[in-house]
C-alpha positions in Angstrom: 144.1 106.0 80.9 147.3 107.6 80.5 147.5 110.8 78.8 150.1 110.2 75.7 153.0 111.7 75.3 152.5 113.0 71.7 149.9 115.6 71.8 150.1 117.1 75.4 152.1 119.4 77.0 154.4 119.9 80.0 153.2 121.7 83.0 154.9 122.2 86.5 153.1 123.3 89.4 154.7 123.8 92.9 157.6 121.5 91.8 155.3 118.7 90.4 155.4 118.0 86.7 152.2 117.2 85.0 151.0 116.3 81.2 148.0 117.7 80.2 145.8 117.6 76.6 142.5 119.5 75.8 139.8 117.0 74.4 138.9 116.8 71.2 135.1 116.1 70.9 133.8 113.5 68.8 132.2 115.0 65.4 128.5 114.5 67.1 129.5 116.0 69.9 130.9 119.2 68.0 127.7 120.3 66.6 125.7 120.3 69.6 126.5 122.5 71.8 129.5 121.0 73.7 132.2 122.8 75.9 136.0 122.2 75.9 137.6 120.5 78.3 141.0 119.2 79.1 142.6 116.6 81.4 145.6 116.5 83.5 147.8 113.8 85.0 150.8 113.9 86.9 154.0 112.8 85.0 155.8 110.3 86.9 153.4 107.9 88.7 149.8 109.5 87.5 147.5 107.4 88.4 144.4 109.6 88.2 143.2 111.7 85.5 141.6 114.9 86.2 139.0 116.0 84.1 138.5 119.6 83.6 135.3 121.3 81.8 134.6 124.5 81.0 132.3 127.1 80.1 133.9 127.7 76.7 132.0 126.5 73.5 134.3 124.7 71.0 135.6 126.6 68.4 133.8 126.2 65.5 135.4 127.5 62.0 132.0 126.9 59.9 129.9 129.0 61.7 132.3 131.7 62.7 132.3 130.5 66.5 136.2 131.8 68.0 136.7 131.0 71.4 140.1 131.3 73.8 142.4 128.7 73.8 143.2 126.7 76.3 146.4 127.8 77.9 149.3 126.8 80.6 148.0 129.9 82.9 144.0 128.2 82.9 145.7 124.8 83.5 147.5 125.8 86.3 144.5 126.9 87.7 142.6 124.2 87.2 145.0 121.7 89.0 145.7 124.5 91.7 142.2 123.9 92.3 141.5 120.4 92.3 144.2 120.1 95.0 142.6 122.3 96.8 139.9 120.4 96.7 141.1 117.1 97.2 143.1 115.8 94.4 145.6 113.7 95.2 146.9 112.9 91.6 149.8 109.8 92.4 147.8 107.7 94.5 145.3 105.4 92.4 141.6 106.1 92.3 138.9 107.1 89.7 139.4 109.6 87.4 138.3 113.5 89.3 136.4 116.0 87.3 135.9 119.7 87.5 134.0 122.4 86.0 135.9 125.7 86.0 134.6 128.7 85.0 136.3 131.2 82.4 134.3 133.7 81.2 135.3 135.9 83.9 138.7 134.9 83.6 
């Protein structure tokens, strides 16, 4: 599944452009304690999606739960981590999933 241009952001890491988008939880997931996640693909020829789970809870405006935003520096860190673990964004294949810890970031 390709990340649409609308609603996504562009980032360049080591001369390769990517698109990334924060995943929005379904209402049922938002009511439980689910953590923020986002998806990344190479902008041109992206064939393998990177799914990144974090240790940050989704912000909840009703309960006053505030969480830091997913920033480009977090996305870059996730891309570099996935690449070091063997993610090949321009080759066909199943989505790759990693988890990053942001509590110490």
